[in-house]
C-alpha positions in Angstrom: 109.3 142.9 -26.3 105.7 141.7 -26.3 105.1 138.0 -25.9 102.7 138.1 -28.9 105.4 139.5 -31.1 107.9 136.8 -30.1 105.3 134.2 -30.8 104.6 135.7 -34.2 108.4 135.6 -35.0 108.7 132.0 -33.9 105.7 131.0 -36.0 107.1 132.8 -39.0 110.4 130.9 -38.8 108.6 127.6 -38.2 106.7 127.9 -41.4 109.9 129.2 -43.2 111.8 126.1 -42.1 109.0 123.8 -43.4 109.2 125.4 -46.8 113.0 124.8 -46.9 112.4 121.2 -46.2 109.8 121.1 -48.9 112.3 122.8 -51.2 109.9 125.4 -52.5 112.0 128.5 -53.5 108.9 130.5 -54.7 107.1 130.1 -51.4 110.3 130.8 -49.4 110.5 134.1 -51.3 107.0 135.0 -50.1 108.4 135.5 -46.6 110.6 138.4 -47.7 110.0 142.0 -48.5 111.8 143.0 -51.7 114.1 144.4 -52.6 115.8 142.4 -49.9 118.8 143.8 -48.1 121.5 141.1 -47.8 124.5 141.6 -45.6 127.3 139.2 -46.4 129.6 137.8 -43.8 132.6 139.5 -45.6 131.1 142.9 -45.0 129.6 143.4 -48.4 125.9 144.5 -48.9 123.5 144.0 -51.7 119.9 144.6 -52.6 118.3 141.5 -54.1 115.3 141.3 -56.4 112.7 138.6 -55.9 113.8 136.8 -59.1 117.5 136.9 -58.2 116.7 135.7 -54.6 114.7 132.7 -55.9 117.6 131.7 -58.1 120.0 131.8 -55.1 117.6 129.8 -53.0 117.2 127.2 -55.8 121.0 126.9 -55.9 121.1 126.5 -52.1 118.4 123.8 -52.2 120.4 121.9 -54.8 123.5 122.0 -52.5 121.3 120.8 -49.6 120.2 117.8 -51.8 123.8 117.1 -52.8 124.7 117.0 -49.1 121.8 114.8 -48.2 119.9 117.4 -46.1 116.4 116.1 -45.4 115.6 117.7 -42.1 116.3 121.3 -40.8 115.9 122.2 -37.2 115.7 125.9 -36.5 115.5 127.8 -33.2 115.1 131.5 -32.6 117.9 132.1 -30.1 117.6 135.9 -29.7 115.2 138.7 -30.7 116.0 142.4 -30.3 113.4 145.0 -30.8 114.9 147.7 -33.0 111.8 149.9 -33.0 108.0 149.4 -33.0 108.0 147.8 -36.5 111.4 146.1 -36.7 113.2 143.3 -34.9 116.5 141.6 -35.3 116.1 137.8 -34.9 119.0 135.4 -34.6 118.4 131.8 -35.6 120.4 128.7 -35.1 120.0 126.2 -37.9 121.0 122.6 -37.8 120.9 120.6 -41.1 120.5 116.9 -40.8 120.5 113.7 -42.9 118.0 111.4 -41.3 118.1 108.7 -43.9 120.2 106.4 -41.8 119.6 104.6 -38.6 120.8 107.7 -36.6 120.4 111.3 -37.7 123.7 112.8 -38.9 124.4 116.5 -38.5 125.7 117.9 -41.8 126.4 121.4 -40.3 124.9 124.1 -38.1 125.0 127.8 -38.6 123.7 131.1 -37.4 121.8 133.6 -39.5 120.3 136.9 -38.4 117.1 138.4 -39.9 115.6 141.9 -39.8 111.9 141.2 -39.5 109.4 144.0 -40.1 105.6 144.6 -40.1 104.7 145.2 -43.7 101.0 145.7 -44.7 99.9 143.9 -41.6 102.2 140.9 -42.0 105.6 140.0 -40.7 108.2 139.9 -43.5 111.9 139.4 -43.6 113.4 142.7 -44.7 117.1 142.0 -44.2 119.2 138.9 -44.2 122.5 139.0 -42.4 125.0 136.2 -43.1 126.9 135.1 -40.0 128.7 131.8 -40.7 126.5 129.7 -43.0 128.6 130.2 -46.1 131.7 129.0 -44.2 129.8 126.0 -42.8 128.3 125.1 -46.2 131.7 125.2 -47.8 133.2 123.0 -45.1 130.4 120.5 -45.5 130.9 120.4 -49.3 134.7 119.9 -48.9 134.1 117.1 -46.4 131.6 115.4 -48.7 134.1 115.4 -51.6 137.1 114.3 -49.5 
């Protein structure tokens, strides 16, 4: 993989993370190519429209607020070039509550993304759930216990 491509992917996800912290579902959706192909951790697959995706992101952002998430740390841990236009990127996400004296990890999870060149820009074309749904449910249960 070319170093420039790896740098572009890292930059893409840095900006993406910032918009999650800003809680801006509309601008988060701008990183995607629609219809989005979503692969659930249970093996199911769906095509999501932009409007439906924004609704799902808004719901996720409300859950983040409920859990006290105010900082997200993301790191690209692996990138595989699928062909000249598509890459598979694995990210490790750590969601934190930094409102106290010491940052508190709420949960961490992995997500994979199919990233493609589309009209001269990098876009997320596929989202592959790995373990975030499970980690999110565990965090919500722990909060209500």
